[in-house]
mmCIF file of the C-alpha atoms, coordinates in Angstrom:
data_MODEL
# 
_entry.id   MODEL 
# 
loop_
_atom_site.group_PDB 
_atom_site.id 
_atom_site.type_symbol 
_atom_site.label_atom_id 
_atom_site.label_alt_id 
_atom_site.label_comp_id 
_atom_site.label_asym_id 
_atom_site.label_entity_id 
_atom_site.label_seq_id 
_atom_site.pdbx_PDB_ins_code 
_atom_site.Cartn_x 
_atom_site.Cartn_y 
_atom_site.Cartn_z 
_atom_site.occupancy 
_atom_site.B_iso_or_equiv 
_atom_site.pdbx_formal_charge 
_atom_site.auth_seq_id 
_atom_site.auth_comp_id 
_atom_site.auth_asym_id 
_atom_site.auth_atom_id 
_atom_site.pdbx_PDB_model_num 
ATOM 1   C CA . MET A 1 1   ? 141.004 -30.066 13.149 1.00 0.00 ? 1   MET A CA 1 
ATOM 2   C CA . ALA A 1 2   ? 137.652 -28.913 14.563 1.00 0.00 ? 2   ALA A CA 1 
ATOM 3   C CA . VAL A 1 3   ? 139.290 -28.189 17.906 1.00 0.00 ? 3   VAL A CA 1 
ATOM 4   C CA . SER A 1 4   ? 141.868 -25.879 16.312 1.00 0.00 ? 4   SER A CA 1 
ATOM 5   C CA . VAL A 1 5   ? 139.136 -24.108 14.317 1.00 0.00 ? 5   VAL A CA 1 
ATOM 6   C CA . GLN A 1 6   ? 137.093 -23.631 17.498 1.00 0.00 ? 6   GLN A CA 1 
ATOM 7   C CA . GLN A 1 7   ? 140.170 -22.391 19.368 1.00 0.00 ? 7   GLN A CA 1 
ATOM 8   C CA . GLY A 1 8   ? 140.850 -20.045 16.471 1.00 0.00 ? 8   GLY A CA 1 
ATOM 9   C CA . ILE A 1 9   ? 137.461 -18.363 16.773 1.00 0.00 ? 9   ILE A CA 1 
ATOM 10  C CA . TRP A 1 10  ? 137.959 -17.753 20.504 1.00 0.00 ? 10  TRP A CA 1 
ATOM 11  C CA . ASP A 1 11  ? 141.407 -16.304 19.839 1.00 0.00 ? 11  ASP A CA 1 
ATOM 12  C CA . THR A 1 12  ? 139.745 -14.016 17.279 1.00 0.00 ? 12  THR A CA 1 
ATOM 13  C CA . VAL A 1 13  ? 137.041 -13.027 19.781 1.00 0.00 ? 13  VAL A CA 1 
ATOM 14  C CA . LEU A 1 14  ? 139.626 -12.197 22.418 1.00 0.00 ? 14  LEU A CA 1 
ATOM 15  C CA . GLU A 1 15  ? 141.761 -10.218 19.966 1.00 0.00 ? 15  GLU A CA 1 
ATOM 16  C CA . THR A 1 16  ? 138.694 -8.336  18.683 1.00 0.00 ? 16  THR A CA 1 
ATOM 17  C CA . THR A 1 17  ? 137.731 -7.515  22.260 1.00 0.00 ? 17  THR A CA 1 
ATOM 18  C CA . LYS A 1 18  ? 141.214 -6.325  23.204 1.00 0.00 ? 18  LYS A CA 1 
ATOM 19  C CA . THR A 1 19  ? 141.458 -4.179  20.068 1.00 0.00 ? 19  THR A CA 1 
ATOM 20  C CA . ALA A 1 20  ? 138.017 -2.674  20.676 1.00 0.00 ? 20  ALA A CA 1 
ATOM 21  C CA . GLN A 1 21  ? 139.015 -1.970  24.256 1.00 0.00 ? 21  GLN A CA 1 
ATOM 22  C CA . ASP A 1 22  ? 142.275 -0.282  23.225 1.00 0.00 ? 22  ASP A CA 1 
ATOM 23  C CA . GLN A 1 23  ? 140.534 1.792   20.547 1.00 0.00 ? 23  GLN A CA 1 
ATOM 24  C CA . ASN A 1 24  ? 137.568 2.653   22.783 1.00 0.00 ? 24  ASN A CA 1 
ATOM 25  C CA . VAL A 1 25  ? 135.106 1.223   20.246 1.00 0.00 ? 25  VAL A CA 1 
ATOM 26  C CA . ASP A 1 26  ? 131.408 1.742   20.926 1.00 0.00 ? 26  ASP A CA 1 
ATOM 27  C CA . PRO A 1 27  ? 130.273 -1.361  22.874 1.00 0.00 ? 27  PRO A CA 1 
ATOM 28  C CA . LEU A 1 28  ? 127.167 -1.822  20.705 1.00 0.00 ? 28  LEU A CA 1 
ATOM 29  C CA . MET A 1 29  ? 129.275 -1.828  17.533 1.00 0.00 ? 29  MET A CA 1 
ATOM 30  C CA . TRP A 1 30  ? 131.635 -4.331  19.170 1.00 0.00 ? 30  TRP A CA 1 
ATOM 31  C CA . ALA A 1 31  ? 128.716 -6.609  20.083 1.00 0.00 ? 31  ALA A CA 1 
ATOM 32  C CA . ILE A 1 32  ? 127.232 -6.450  16.583 1.00 0.00 ? 32  ILE A CA 1 
ATOM 33  C CA . GLN A 1 33  ? 130.601 -7.218  14.981 1.00 0.00 ? 33  GLN A CA 1 
ATOM 34  C CA . LEU A 1 34  ? 131.223 -10.041 17.431 1.00 0.00 ? 34  LEU A CA 1 
ATOM 35  C CA . GLY A 1 35  ? 127.786 -11.544 16.816 1.00 0.00 ? 35  GLY A CA 1 
ATOM 36  C CA . SER A 1 36  ? 128.426 -11.465 13.077 1.00 0.00 ? 36  SER A CA 1 
ATOM 37  C CA . THR A 1 37  ? 131.841 -13.084 13.504 1.00 0.00 ? 37  THR A CA 1 
ATOM 38  C CA . LEU A 1 38  ? 130.398 -15.835 15.692 1.00 0.00 ? 38  LEU A CA 1 
ATOM 39  C CA . ASN A 1 39  ? 127.490 -16.449 13.291 1.00 0.00 ? 39  ASN A CA 1 
ATOM 40  C CA . SER A 1 40  ? 129.921 -16.704 10.366 1.00 0.00 ? 40  SER A CA 1 
ATOM 41  C CA . ALA A 1 41  ? 131.957 -19.255 12.308 1.00 0.00 ? 41  ALA A CA 1 
ATOM 42  C CA . GLY A 1 42  ? 128.837 -21.326 12.985 1.00 0.00 ? 42  GLY A CA 1 
ATOM 43  C CA . VAL A 1 43  ? 128.853 -20.729 16.737 1.00 0.00 ? 43  VAL A CA 1 
ATOM 44  C CA . SER A 1 44  ? 125.460 -21.299 18.334 1.00 0.00 ? 44  SER A CA 1 
ATOM 45  C CA . LEU A 1 45  ? 124.149 -18.159 20.032 1.00 0.00 ? 45  LEU A CA 1 
ATOM 46  C CA . PRO A 1 46  ? 123.809 -17.350 22.839 1.00 0.00 ? 46  PRO A CA 1 
ATOM 47  C CA . SER A 1 47  ? 127.208 -18.898 23.459 1.00 0.00 ? 47  SER A CA 1 
ATOM 48  C CA . THR A 1 48  ? 128.290 -20.414 26.757 1.00 0.00 ? 48  THR A CA 1 
ATOM 49  C CA . GLU A 1 49  ? 131.901 -20.243 25.601 1.00 0.00 ? 49  GLU A CA 1 
ATOM 50  C CA . LEU A 1 50  ? 131.571 -16.513 24.958 1.00 0.00 ? 50  LEU A CA 1 
ATOM 51  C CA . ALA A 1 51  ? 130.101 -15.994 28.426 1.00 0.00 ? 51  ALA A CA 1 
ATOM 52  C CA . HIS A 1 52  ? 133.050 -17.768 30.043 1.00 0.00 ? 52  HIS A CA 1 
ATOM 53  C CA . LEU A 1 53  ? 135.588 -15.964 27.856 1.00 0.00 ? 53  LEU A CA 1 
ATOM 54  C CA . LEU A 1 54  ? 134.176 -12.518 28.641 1.00 0.00 ? 54  LEU A CA 1 
ATOM 55  C CA . VAL A 1 55  ? 133.972 -13.160 32.375 1.00 0.00 ? 55  VAL A CA 1 
ATOM 56  C CA . SER A 1 56  ? 137.548 -14.472 32.404 1.00 0.00 ? 56  SER A CA 1 
ATOM 57  C CA . HIS A 1 57  ? 138.753 -11.526 30.331 1.00 0.00 ? 57  HIS A CA 1 
ATOM 58  C CA . ILE A 1 58  ? 137.129 -9.006  32.663 1.00 0.00 ? 58  ILE A CA 1 
ATOM 59  C CA . CYS A 1 59  ? 137.800 -10.662 35.996 1.00 0.00 ? 59  CYS A CA 1 
ATOM 60  C CA . TRP A 1 60  ? 141.357 -11.809 35.544 1.00 0.00 ? 60  TRP A CA 1 
ATOM 61  C CA . GLU A 1 61  ? 142.860 -9.402  33.050 1.00 0.00 ? 61  GLU A CA 1 
ATOM 62  C CA . ASN A 1 62  ? 140.818 -6.290  32.292 1.00 0.00 ? 62  ASN A CA 1 
ATOM 63  C CA . ASN A 1 63  ? 138.547 -5.096  35.063 1.00 0.00 ? 63  ASN A CA 1 
ATOM 64  C CA . LEU A 1 64  ? 137.890 -1.783  33.294 1.00 0.00 ? 64  LEU A CA 1 
ATOM 65  C CA . PRO A 1 65  ? 134.662 0.162   32.728 1.00 0.00 ? 65  PRO A CA 1 
ATOM 66  C CA . ILE A 1 66  ? 134.651 -0.415  28.964 1.00 0.00 ? 66  ILE A CA 1 
ATOM 67  C CA . THR A 1 67  ? 134.931 -4.190  29.340 1.00 0.00 ? 67  THR A CA 1 
ATOM 68  C CA . TRP A 1 68  ? 131.887 -4.163  31.621 1.00 0.00 ? 68  TRP A CA 1 
ATOM 69  C CA . LYS A 1 69  ? 130.071 -2.188  28.901 1.00 0.00 ? 69  LYS A CA 1 
ATOM 70  C CA . PHE A 1 70  ? 131.093 -4.840  26.371 1.00 0.00 ? 70  PHE A CA 1 
ATOM 71  C CA . LEU A 1 71  ? 129.668 -7.522  28.650 1.00 0.00 ? 71  LEU A CA 1 
ATOM 72  C CA . ASP A 1 72  ? 126.447 -5.519  29.039 1.00 0.00 ? 72  ASP A CA 1 
ATOM 73  C CA . LYS A 1 73  ? 126.040 -5.233  25.266 1.00 0.00 ? 73  LYS A CA 1 
ATOM 74  C CA . ALA A 1 74  ? 126.808 -8.932  24.768 1.00 0.00 ? 74  ALA A CA 1 
ATOM 75  C CA . LEU A 1 75  ? 123.876 -9.641  27.074 1.00 0.00 ? 75  LEU A CA 1 
ATOM 76  C CA . THR A 1 76  ? 121.695 -6.989  25.418 1.00 0.00 ? 76  THR A CA 1 
ATOM 77  C CA . VAL A 1 77  ? 122.142 -8.384  21.902 1.00 0.00 ? 77  VAL A CA 1 
ATOM 78  C CA . ARG A 1 78  ? 121.827 -11.917 23.280 1.00 0.00 ? 78  ARG A CA 1 
ATOM 79  C CA . ILE A 1 79  ? 125.123 -13.349 22.158 1.00 0.00 ? 79  ILE A CA 1 
ATOM 80  C CA . ALA A 1 80  ? 125.935 -14.428 25.730 1.00 0.00 ? 80  ALA A CA 1 
ATOM 81  C CA . PRO A 1 81  ? 123.422 -16.036 28.127 1.00 0.00 ? 81  PRO A CA 1 
ATOM 82  C CA . PRO A 1 82  ? 122.860 -13.949 31.292 1.00 0.00 ? 82  PRO A CA 1 
ATOM 83  C CA . ILE A 1 83  ? 122.715 -16.848 33.725 1.00 0.00 ? 83  ILE A CA 1 
ATOM 84  C CA . LEU A 1 84  ? 126.052 -18.179 32.481 1.00 0.00 ? 84  LEU A CA 1 
ATOM 85  C CA . VAL A 1 85  ? 127.617 -14.753 32.941 1.00 0.00 ? 85  VAL A CA 1 
ATOM 86  C CA . LEU A 1 86  ? 126.195 -14.195 36.395 1.00 0.00 ? 86  LEU A CA 1 
ATOM 87  C CA . ALA A 1 87  ? 127.056 -17.646 37.772 1.00 0.00 ? 87  ALA A CA 1 
ATOM 88  C CA . PRO A 1 88  ? 130.861 -17.329 37.507 1.00 0.00 ? 88  PRO A CA 1 
ATOM 89  C CA . LEU A 1 89  ? 130.728 -13.742 38.742 1.00 0.00 ? 89  LEU A CA 1 
ATOM 90  C CA . TYR A 1 90  ? 128.757 -14.834 41.787 1.00 0.00 ? 90  TYR A CA 1 
ATOM 91  C CA . GLN A 1 91  ? 131.026 -17.834 42.427 1.00 0.00 ? 91  GLN A CA 1 
ATOM 92  C CA . GLY A 1 92  ? 134.145 -15.684 42.234 1.00 0.00 ? 92  GLY A CA 1 
ATOM 93  C CA . HIS A 1 93  ? 132.615 -13.119 44.555 1.00 0.00 ? 93  HIS A CA 1 
ATOM 94  C CA . SER A 1 94  ? 131.366 -15.632 47.126 1.00 0.00 ? 94  SER A CA 1 
ATOM 95  C CA . LYS A 1 95  ? 134.634 -17.608 47.329 1.00 0.00 ? 95  LYS A CA 1 
ATOM 96  C CA . SER A 1 96  ? 136.707 -14.711 48.505 1.00 0.00 ? 96  SER A CA 1 
ATOM 97  C CA . THR A 1 97  ? 136.187 -11.130 49.485 1.00 0.00 ? 97  THR A CA 1 
ATOM 98  C CA . ALA A 1 98  ? 139.487 -10.411 47.760 1.00 0.00 ? 98  ALA A CA 1 
ATOM 99  C CA . ALA A 1 99  ? 138.287 -11.803 44.416 1.00 0.00 ? 99  ALA A CA 1 
ATOM 100 C CA . PRO A 1 100 ? 139.792 -9.886  41.493 1.00 0.00 ? 100 PRO A CA 1 
ATOM 101 C CA . CYS A 1 101 ? 136.346 -9.320  40.054 1.00 0.00 ? 101 CYS A CA 1 
ATOM 102 C CA . SER A 1 102 ? 133.628 -8.023  42.297 1.00 0.00 ? 102 SER A CA 1 
ATOM 103 C CA . ILE A 1 103 ? 130.046 -7.216  41.496 1.00 0.00 ? 103 ILE A CA 1 
# 
């Protein structure tokens, strides 16, 4: 049951992010709402899972300026740990020059 609840929160995070992206929501407002949602769900912040989800969302599906702004605000309000965001970005960049997500 805990696994499905945890999966549910990450589905919610992804849906919130996609909706905010589509509606061009202010990245700071998105980050504040997301932090509140994660706190309410009992997710420990900063969240390694959030870092991985955001990097995957940006690099593999939505390499758009607003998603990079969302990532920046997630780091600014400390809901995602910087080192865990930078590590996968660096790994993806160093593995291939044709990586879908470049820094």
